[in-house]
N, CA and C atoms as a LAMMPS dump frame, in Angstrom:
ITEM: TIMESTEP
0
ITEM: NUMBER OF ATOMS
237
ITEM: BOX BOUNDS ff ff ff
-5.0000000000000000e+02 5.0000000000000000e+02
-5.0000000000000000e+02 5.0000000000000000e+02
-5.0000000000000000e+02 5.0000000000000000e+02
ITEM: ATOMS id mol type element x y z
1 1 1 N -51.9 -255.545 6.294
2 1 2 C -51.994 -255.001 7.624
3 1 3 C -50.769 -254.128 7.871
4 2 1 N -50.988 -252.87 7.996
5 2 2 C -49.91 -251.896 8.133
6 2 3 C -49.028 -252.158 9.349
7 3 1 N -49.594 -252.643 10.419
8 3 2 C -48.819 -252.869 11.641
9 3 3 C -47.731 -253.913 11.447
10 4 1 N -47.87 -254.779 10.458
11 4 2 C -46.913 -255.85 10.256
12 4 3 C -45.904 -255.561 9.159
13 5 1 N -45.984 -254.42 8.523
14 5 2 C -45.063 -254.107 7.428
15 5 3 C -43.622 -253.994 7.893
16 6 1 N -43.394 -253.592 9.137
17 6 2 C -42.045 -253.361 9.632
18 6 3 C -41.441 -254.587 10.298
19 7 1 N -42.179 -255.668 10.37
20 7 2 C -41.709 -256.876 11.034
21 7 3 C -41.572 -257.991 10.016
22 8 1 N -40.478 -258.723 10.124
23 8 2 C -40.316 -259.86 9.232
24 8 3 C -41.1 -261.061 9.745
25 9 1 N -41.09 -261.265 11.061
26 9 2 C -41.766 -262.424 11.631
27 9 3 C -42.26 -262.084 13.029
28 10 1 N -43.491 -262.467 13.313
29 10 2 C -44.075 -262.319 14.636
30 10 3 C -44.211 -263.727 15.197
31 11 1 N -43.829 -263.924 16.461
32 11 2 C -43.881 -265.269 17.033
33 11 3 C -45.307 -265.726 17.326
34 12 1 N -46.085 -264.921 18.039
35 12 2 C -47.432 -265.309 18.43
36 12 3 C -48.439 -264.231 18.057
37 13 1 N -49.583 -264.671 17.559
38 13 2 C -50.705 -263.785 17.31
39 13 3 C -51.934 -264.457 17.919
40 14 1 N -52.582 -263.758 18.854
41 14 2 C -53.779 -264.27 19.497
42 14 3 C -54.97 -263.522 18.915
43 15 1 N -55.922 -264.274 18.362
44 15 2 C -57.063 -263.675 17.678
45 15 3 C -58.371 -264.238 18.207
46 16 1 N -59.289 -263.342 18.522
47 16 2 C -60.645 -263.779 18.794
48 16 3 C -61.268 -264.109 17.449
49 17 1 N -62.035 -265.155 17.389
50 17 2 C -62.633 -265.562 16.114
51 17 3 C -63.737 -264.602 15.691
52 18 1 N -64.55 -264.197 16.647
53 18 2 C -65.702 -263.351 16.329
54 18 3 C -65.44 -261.904 16.737
55 19 1 N -64.925 -261.138 15.788
56 19 2 C -64.677 -259.712 15.984
57 19 3 C -65.41 -258.973 14.864
58 20 1 N -65.223 -257.659 14.8
59 20 2 C -65.804 -256.91 13.679
60 20 3 C -65.291 -257.457 12.354
61 21 1 N -64.029 -257.832 12.343
62 21 2 C -63.418 -258.517 11.208
63 21 3 C -63.174 -259.944 11.671
64 22 1 N -63.416 -260.911 10.838
65 22 2 C -63.242 -262.305 11.229
66 22 3 C -61.787 -262.617 11.565
67 23 1 N -61.578 -263.265 12.692
68 23 2 C -60.241 -263.717 13.062
69 23 3 C -59.671 -264.666 12.026
70 24 1 N -60.55 -265.432 11.37
71 24 2 C -60.1 -266.335 10.305
72 24 3 C -59.525 -265.539 9.131
73 25 1 N -60.175 -264.417 8.787
74 25 2 C -59.689 -263.585 7.682
75 25 3 C -58.331 -262.968 8.021
76 26 1 N -58.193 -262.487 9.229
77 26 2 C -56.911 -261.899 9.654
78 26 3 C -55.819 -262.961 9.625
79 27 1 N -56.125 -264.149 10.103
80 27 2 C -55.145 -265.238 10.096
81 27 3 C -54.69 -265.564 8.679
82 28 1 N -55.639 -265.598 7.744
83 28 2 C -55.283 -265.867 6.343
84 28 3 C -54.34 -264.789 5.798
85 29 1 N -54.613 -263.537 6.135
86 29 2 C -53.795 -262.434 5.621
87 29 3 C -52.389 -262.429 6.218
88 30 1 N -52.263 -262.859 7.461
89 30 2 C -50.987 -262.724 8.164
90 30 3 C -50.228 -264.033 8.343
91 31 1 N -50.759 -265.128 7.866
92 31 2 C -50.153 -266.443 8.113
93 31 3 C -48.659 -266.483 7.79
94 32 1 N -48.236 -265.861 6.728
95 32 2 C -46.823 -265.912 6.335
96 32 3 C -45.917 -265.081 7.226
97 33 1 N -46.499 -264.193 8.044
98 33 2 C -45.701 -263.334 8.911
99 33 3 C -45.743 -263.758 10.378
100 34 1 N -46.457 -264.83 10.679
101 34 2 C -46.658 -265.232 12.068
102 34 3 C -46.274 -266.692 12.24
103 35 1 N -45.443 -266.944 13.244
104 35 2 C -45.031 -268.32 13.503
105 35 3 C -46.195 -269.144 14.06
106 36 1 N -46.904 -268.608 15.067
107 36 2 C -48.009 -269.33 15.692
108 36 3 C -49.234 -268.432 15.796
109 37 1 N -50.368 -268.944 15.345
110 37 2 C -51.636 -268.238 15.489
111 37 3 C -52.512 -269.035 16.44
112 38 1 N -52.967 -268.36 17.49
113 38 2 C -53.834 -268.989 18.485
114 38 3 C -55.185 -268.29 18.424
115 39 1 N -56.217 -269.058 18.112
116 39 2 C -57.57 -268.523 18.111
117 39 3 C -58.158 -268.634 19.514
118 40 1 N -58.965 -267.642 19.863
119 40 2 C -59.637 -267.627 21.15
120 40 3 C -61.121 -267.405 20.882
121 41 1 N -61.957 -268.206 21.532
122 41 2 C -63.392 -268.081 21.317
123 41 3 C -64.144 -268.511 22.569
124 42 1 N -65.326 -267.984 22.727
125 42 2 C -66.167 -268.434 23.83
126 42 3 C -67.008 -269.629 23.4
127 43 1 N -66.843 -270.059 22.152
128 43 2 C -67.596 -271.191 21.618
129 43 3 C -66.659 -272.345 21.304
130 44 1 N -66.959 -273.503 21.826
131 44 2 C -66.114 -274.669 21.554
132 44 3 C -66.57 -275.42 20.308
133 45 1 N -67.486 -274.835 19.547
134 45 2 C -68.054 -275.52 18.379
135 45 3 C -67.12 -275.532 17.167
136 46 1 N -66.078 -274.723 17.205
137 46 2 C -65.182 -274.668 16.052
138 46 3 C -64.36 -275.942 15.971
139 47 1 N -64.474 -276.619 14.85
140 47 2 C -63.733 -277.857 14.641
141 47 3 C -62.321 -277.529 14.194
142 48 1 N -61.456 -278.481 14.327
143 48 2 C -60.071 -278.296 13.898
144 48 3 C -60.017 -277.91 12.421
145 49 1 N -60.916 -278.433 11.62
146 49 2 C -60.921 -278.096 10.196
147 49 3 C -61.202 -276.614 9.974
148 50 1 N -61.898 -275.96 10.92
149 50 2 C -62.15 -274.525 10.813
150 50 3 C -60.888 -273.713 11.099
151 51 1 N -59.916 -274.341 11.724
152 51 2 C -58.728 -273.624 12.178
153 51 3 C -57.535 -273.865 11.262
154 52 1 N -57.801 -273.993 9.993
155 52 2 C -56.751 -274.311 9.025
156 52 3 C -55.564 -273.367 9.14
157 53 1 N -55.817 -272.099 9.33
158 53 2 C -54.73 -271.121 9.408
159 53 3 C -54.249 -270.88 10.83
160 54 1 N -54.732 -271.654 11.774
161 54 2 C -54.338 -271.482 13.162
162 54 3 C -53.622 -272.704 13.699
163 55 1 N -52.963 -272.509 14.83
164 55 2 C -52.202 -273.591 15.439
165 55 3 C -52.847 -274.128 16.708
166 56 1 N -53.741 -273.349 17.294
167 56 2 C -54.331 -273.744 18.57
168 56 3 C -55.642 -273.006 18.755
169 57 1 N -56.548 -273.604 19.526
170 57 2 C -57.801 -272.958 19.906
171 57 3 C -57.903 -272.968 21.414
172 58 1 N -58.128 -271.806 21.999
173 58 2 C -58.381 -271.682 23.438
174 58 3 C -59.821 -271.225 23.61
175 59 1 N -60.534 -271.865 24.525
176 59 2 C -61.935 -271.536 24.764
177 59 3 C -62.03 -270.674 26.015
178 60 1 N -62.72 -269.536 25.862
179 60 2 C -62.91 -268.609 26.984
180 60 3 C -63.827 -269.218 28.028
181 61 1 N -63.666 -268.889 29.273
182 61 2 C -62.586 -268.081 29.817
183 61 3 C -61.292 -268.895 29.866
184 62 1 N -60.205 -268.263 29.513
185 62 2 C -58.899 -268.922 29.476
186 62 3 C -58.164 -268.609 30.769
187 63 1 N -57.847 -269.65 31.521
188 63 2 C -57.078 -269.424 32.744
189 63 3 C -55.584 -269.432 32.405
190 64 1 N -54.788 -268.933 33.319
191 64 2 C -53.357 -268.785 33.06
192 64 3 C -52.702 -270.126 32.762
193 65 1 N -53.067 -271.172 33.463
194 65 2 C -52.447 -272.49 33.271
195 65 3 C -52.684 -273.007 31.845
196 66 1 N -53.909 -272.867 31.355
197 66 2 C -54.244 -273.294 29.996
198 66 3 C -53.455 -272.489 28.969
199 67 1 N -53.388 -271.176 29.174
200 67 2 C -52.623 -270.289 28.298
201 67 3 C -51.148 -270.701 28.294
202 68 1 N -50.585 -270.873 29.464
203 68 2 C -49.181 -271.241 29.626
204 68 3 C -48.876 -272.575 28.942
205 69 1 N -49.74 -273.567 29.163
206 69 2 C -49.536 -274.883 28.553
207 69 3 C -49.614 -274.814 27.025
208 70 1 N -50.542 -274.035 26.511
209 70 2 C -50.692 -273.91 25.049
210 70 3 C -49.456 -273.267 24.429
211 71 1 N -48.971 -272.206 25.03
212 71 2 C -47.78 -271.524 24.516
213 71 3 C -46.573 -272.452 24.574
214 72 1 N -46.393 -273.129 25.695
215 72 2 C -45.253 -274.057 25.819
216 72 3 C -45.344 -275.205 24.826
217 73 1 N -46.54 -275.705 24.579
218 73 2 C -46.716 -276.78 23.607
219 73 3 C -46.311 -276.321 22.218
220 74 1 N -46.705 -275.119 21.837
221 74 2 C -46.333 -274.616 20.516
222 74 3 C -44.83 -274.347 20.414
223 75 1 N -44.259 -273.802 21.457
224 75 2 C -42.816 -273.534 21.445
225 75 3 C -42.038 -274.844 21.322
226 76 1 N -42.485 -275.868 22.015
227 76 2 C -41.76 -277.138 21.986
228 76 3 C -41.824 -277.809 20.606
229 77 1 N -42.791 -277.432 19.765
230 77 2 C -42.872 -277.96 18.402
231 77 3 C -41.675 -277.529 17.559
232 78 1 N -41.103 -276.381 17.889
233 78 2 C -40.024 -275.838 17.053
234 78 3 C -38.652 -276.313 17.486
235 79 1 N -38.579 -277.051 18.535
236 79 2 C -37.256 -277.503 19.023
237 79 3 C -36.814 -278.747 18.352
């Protein structure tokens, strides 16, 4: 991914699972350059085992409180 060539580490990457390119494929390609990968989907059917390369799943519609809590939870893991 050309956009990530100039960065050593990205803190957060938010990916929709169902895009023209699979969010799972993008996560696999960028896992080593991203501290936290958060998948977003309108389907809650994705099991944790499907999110091997991700750290969190948010189900649409995502309200600000849910987003805020998820980000804070991931940040607190690194302390």
